[in-house]
C-alpha positions as CSV (number, residue, x, y, z in Angstrom):
1,M,7.6,19.7,-4.6
2,C,8.9,17.5,-7.3
3,G,6.4,17.3,-10.3
4,Y,7.8,14.2,-12.1
5,S,5.6,11.1,-11.7
6,Q,4.2,8.1,-13.4
7,G,2.6,6.0,-10.6
8,R,3.8,4.4,-7.3
9,V,4.0,0.9,-8.8
10,D,4.2,-1.0,-12.0
11,G,2.4,-4.2,-12.7
12,F,5.5,-6.5,-13.1
13,L,6.6,-8.8,-10.4
14,K,10.0,-10.4,-9.7
15,V,11.0,-14.0,-9.7
16,K,11.7,-15.0,-6.0
17,G,15.0,-13.9,-5.0
18,N,15.6,-11.7,-7.6
19,L,16.8,-8.0,-6.7
20,D,16.8,-5.1,-9.1
21,A,18.5,-1.8,-8.3
22,A,17.8,1.7,-10.1
23,F,19.6,4.8,-9.8
24,S,18.3,7.9,-11.5
25,F,18.8,11.5,-12.0
26,S,16.0,13.7,-12.8
27,R,15.5,17.7,-13.6
28,E,12.9,20.1,-13.9
29,E,12.9,23.8,-15.0
30,N,9.7,25.7,-14.1
31,T,8.8,29.0,-15.2
32,S,5.1,29.0,-14.0
33,Y,3.0,27.7,-11.1
34,F,-0.5,26.7,-10.5
35,A,-1.7,29.0,-7.5
36,G,-4.9,27.2,-6.7
37,R,-5.9,26.4,-10.3
38,E,-4.5,29.8,-11.5
39,K,-1.1,29.9,-13.4
40,I,1.2,32.4,-12.3
41,N,4.8,33.4,-13.1
42,F,7.2,31.4,-11.0
43,S,10.8,30.4,-11.3
44,R,12.1,27.1,-9.8
45,R,14.8,24.5,-10.7
46,T,14.8,21.1,-9.1
47,K,17.2,18.4,-9.4
48,S,16.5,14.9,-7.8
49,Y,18.7,11.9,-7.3
50,N,16.8,8.7,-6.6
51,S,17.6,5.1,-5.2
52,F,15.1,2.3,-6.0
53,L,15.2,-1.3,-5.2
54,A,12.7,-4.2,-5.9
55,Y,12.9,-7.5,-4.4
56,G,11.1,-10.7,-5.0
57,I,9.9,-12.4,-1.7
58,T,8.0,-15.0,-3.5
59,N,7.0,-15.2,-7.5
60,N,3.8,-13.4,-6.6
61,F,5.0,-11.0,-3.8
62,D,7.3,-8.1,-4.1
63,V,8.7,-5.4,-1.8
64,N,9.9,-1.9,-3.2
65,L,11.9,0.8,-1.4
66,S,12.9,4.1,-2.8
67,L,14.6,7.4,-1.4
68,P,15.2,10.8,-3.3
69,Y,17.7,13.2,-2.6
70,V,16.5,16.8,-3.7
71,D,18.0,20.0,-4.8
72,V,15.8,23.0,-5.3
73,N,17.2,26.0,-6.8
74,G,20.7,25.2,-5.3
75,V,19.3,26.4,-1.9
76,E,17.7,23.6,-0.2
77,K,19.4,20.3,-0.6
78,D,18.1,17.2,1.5
79,F,16.9,13.8,1.4
80,Q,12.9,13.8,0.9
81,D,10.6,10.9,1.5
82,Y,11.4,7.4,1.7
83,S,8.9,4.8,0.6
84,I,8.0,1.1,1.3
85,F,5.4,-0.6,-1.0
86,L,4.3,-4.2,-1.1
87,K,2.7,-5.8,-4.2
88,Y,1.0,-9.0,-4.3
89,K,-0.6,-10.7,-7.2
90,I,-4.0,-12.2,-6.0
91,H,-5.4,-13.5,-9.4
92,S,-4.6,-14.2,-13.0
93,F,-7.2,-14.8,-15.7
94,S,-7.8,-14.4,-19.4
95,I,-10.3,-12.8,-21.8
96,Q,-9.8,-14.2,-25.4
97,K,-6.2,-13.5,-25.6
98,I,-5.5,-10.8,-23.0
99,N,-3.9,-12.2,-19.9
100,I,-4.9,-10.0,-16.8
101,D,-3.0,-9.9,-13.6
102,V,-4.5,-8.4,-10.4
103,I,-2.5,-7.1,-8.0
104,L,-3.1,-5.2,-4.5
105,A,-0.2,-2.7,-3.6
106,G,0.2,-0.8,-0.6
107,G,2.6,1.1,1.0
108,F,4.0,3.8,3.5
109,S,6.0,6.9,2.8
110,N,7.3,9.4,5.5
111,N,9.9,12.4,5.4
112,F,13.6,11.1,5.9
113,S,14.7,14.5,7.2
114,E,13.4,17.8,8.4
115,Y,13.5,19.3,4.9
116,Q,12.2,22.8,4.1
117,V,8.4,22.8,3.7
118,N,7.7,26.5,3.1
119,G,8.4,28.9,0.2
120,G,9.4,28.7,-3.4
121,N,12.4,26.2,-2.3
122,A,10.3,23.9,-0.5
123,I,11.4,20.1,-0.9
124,G,8.2,18.6,-0.1
125,Q,5.1,18.4,2.6
126,Q,6.7,16.1,5.3
127,A,3.9,13.9,4.6
128,K,3.2,10.7,6.5
129,A,1.0,8.7,3.9
130,F,-0.6,5.3,3.6
131,D,-1.3,4.4,-0.1
132,F,-3.7,1.6,-1.0
133,R,-4.2,0.7,-4.8
134,P,-5.3,-2.2,-7.0
135,V,-3.4,-2.7,-10.0
136,F,-4.6,-4.3,-13.2
137,Q,-1.9,-5.6,-15.5
138,L,-3.3,-6.4,-19.0
139,N,-0.7,-8.5,-21.1
140,L,-1.8,-8.1,-25.0
141,G,0.4,-10.2,-26.7
142,G,3.7,-9.7,-28.4
143,G,5.1,-7.7,-25.5
144,F,2.3,-5.2,-25.5
145,F,0.6,-4.3,-22.1
146,T,-1.7,-1.9,-20.3
147,T,-1.2,-1.1,-16.6
148,L,-4.3,0.6,-14.8
149,Q,-4.2,1.4,-11.4
150,G,-5.8,3.9,-8.7
151,G,-6.9,3.9,-5.0
152,Y,-6.5,6.3,-1.9
153,T,-3.7,7.9,-0.2
154,Y,-4.4,8.6,3.3
155,R,-1.9,11.4,4.7
156,L,-1.8,12.2,8.5
157,D,-3.1,16.0,9.3
158,P,-2.2,18.5,8.4
159,V,-1.1,17.2,4.8
160,P,-4.4,16.7,2.7
161,S,-5.1,13.2,1.2
162,S,-5.6,12.2,-2.5
163,I,-7.3,10.0,-4.9
164,P,-4.7,8.9,-7.6
165,F,-5.2,7.0,-10.6
166,T,-2.4,6.1,-13.6
167,I,-2.8,4.5,-17.0
168,K,0.5,3.1,-18.8
169,V,0.6,1.7,-22.3
170,G,3.8,-0.1,-23.2
171,L,5.9,-2.7,-25.3
172,A,8.2,-4.8,-23.3
173,K,11.0,-6.8,-25.6
174,A,14.2,-8.6,-25.0
175,K,16.1,-5.6,-26.7
176,Y,14.2,-2.7,-25.4
177,Y,11.1,-1.4,-23.3
178,L,8.9,1.8,-23.9
179,D,6.0,3.1,-22.3
180,V,3.9,6.2,-22.2
181,W,1.5,7.2,-19.3
182,Y,-1.3,9.5,-17.8
183,D,-1.0,10.3,-14.3
184,F,-3.9,11.9,-12.1
185,Q,-4.2,13.0,-8.8
186,H,-7.2,14.7,-6.8
187,G,-6.2,16.3,-3.8
188,I,-9.1,16.4,-1.2
189,D,-9.7,19.8,0.1
190,G,-6.8,21.7,1.8
191,F,-5.9,25.1,1.2
192,D,-4.6,27.0,-2.1
193,Y,-1.4,29.1,-2.3
194,R,-2.4,32.7,-2.5
195,G,-6.0,31.5,-1.7
196,T,-8.3,33.1,1.0
197,P,-8.1,32.1,3.8
198,A,-4.3,31.9,3.6
199,P,-2.8,28.7,4.4
200,P,-1.3,28.2,7.7
201,S,1.6,26.3,5.9
202,F,2.6,24.8,2.7
203,R,2.0,21.3,4.4
204,E,-1.8,22.1,4.1
205,L,-2.1,22.7,0.5
206,G,-4.1,20.4,-1.5
207,V,-2.2,19.0,-4.6
208,S,-3.9,17.9,-7.7
209,Y,-2.4,17.4,-11.2
210,N,-2.7,15.9,-14.7
211,K,0.5,14.8,-16.2
212,V,1.7,12.9,-19.2
213,G,5.1,11.1,-19.9
214,G,7.1,8.2,-21.1
215,T,10.1,6.0,-20.5
216,F,12.6,4.1,-22.8
217,Y,14.8,1.1,-21.7
218,V,17.6,-0.7,-23.2
219,P,19.9,-3.6,-21.8
220,L,23.5,-2.6,-22.0
221,L,24.9,-6.0,-20.6
222,K,23.6,-9.0,-19.0
223,R,22.7,-7.4,-15.9
224,L,22.7,-3.7,-16.8
225,G,20.5,-1.4,-18.4
226,A,19.8,2.3,-19.0
227,F,16.6,4.3,-19.3
228,V,15.4,7.9,-20.2
229,G,12.1,9.5,-19.4
230,A,10.1,12.5,-19.3
231,G,7.1,13.9,-17.8
232,Y,5.1,17.1,-18.4
233,T,2.5,18.7,-15.8
234,I,-0.5,19.6,-17.9
235,S,-2.8,21.2,-15.2
236,G,-3.0,21.1,-11.6
237,R,-3.5,22.8,-8.2
238,N,-0.7,24.2,-6.3
239,I,2.1,22.3,-8.2
240,P,4.7,23.8,-10.5
241,H,3.9,23.6,-14.3
242,G,6.5,22.4,-16.8
243,L,8.6,19.6,-18.2
244,G,10.7,17.2,-16.1
245,I,13.2,14.6,-17.7
246,N,15.3,11.8,-16.1
247,A,17.9,9.4,-16.9
248,G,19.2,6.3,-14.9
249,I,20.7,2.7,-15.0
250,V,19.2,-0.5,-13.7
251,L,21.2,-3.2,-12.1
252,K,19.2,-6.6,-12.7
253,H,19.0,-9.8,-11.0
254,F,22.2,-9.5,-9.4
255,K,20.9,-11.7,-6.6
256,K,19.1,-14.6,-8.3
257,K,18.1,-17.9,-6.9
258,K,16.7,-21.0,-8.6
259,V,13.1,-21.6,-8.2
260,N,11.0,-24.9,-8.3
261,E,7.9,-23.7,-10.3
């Protein structure tokens, strides 16, 4: 399974009618794996090509769509899991000089193809997942922000459900954007790779992790920007250990409508 992550949604909302599209490439080189929580030698090379769309239905209501194509060791290559997420800002308030947006996010993801789920070349778990999480966006002034999100991801049997949490700290300016993040997931129950009893299939592995990373973005033209990022799996359960890097382009606001505030 791909190890790069930074939370399923962010704390920013589009203007009504605005459509952003991002296309990215990521790569991971793993030499070890957490079998259960024990680190073992393990060689795995993963490349991923991801397409992402974000559209402002209203000023307070967004829809996000994504679909990755994954190549594992040059052996297994296929589309992985598509996802559809909705974000709705339910309230905004201020504490001293901190402006806080409260957002409810929920979504569904499912395997797009019948990809490989077992062995060292597994692309994923073919999970049908329902995700719900509140998001708190703290705008601190001067472009500085903090995003907090957590919730519950319910997956249909036999894939174990999980509890996610992400914190992101960043700076958003007109000429650049950067952030650093910590991403946590606790897999609820499930089997362990090389555990006792042995898992009936990799779909039934419980997956947990602690990851850190960051992103840097710059605009290139009026409606075009580029970004680079990295993520590192510090520890976990039934997940590859190591570094992932990514890069991509963003097409911004190329379907813009005037809005009467």
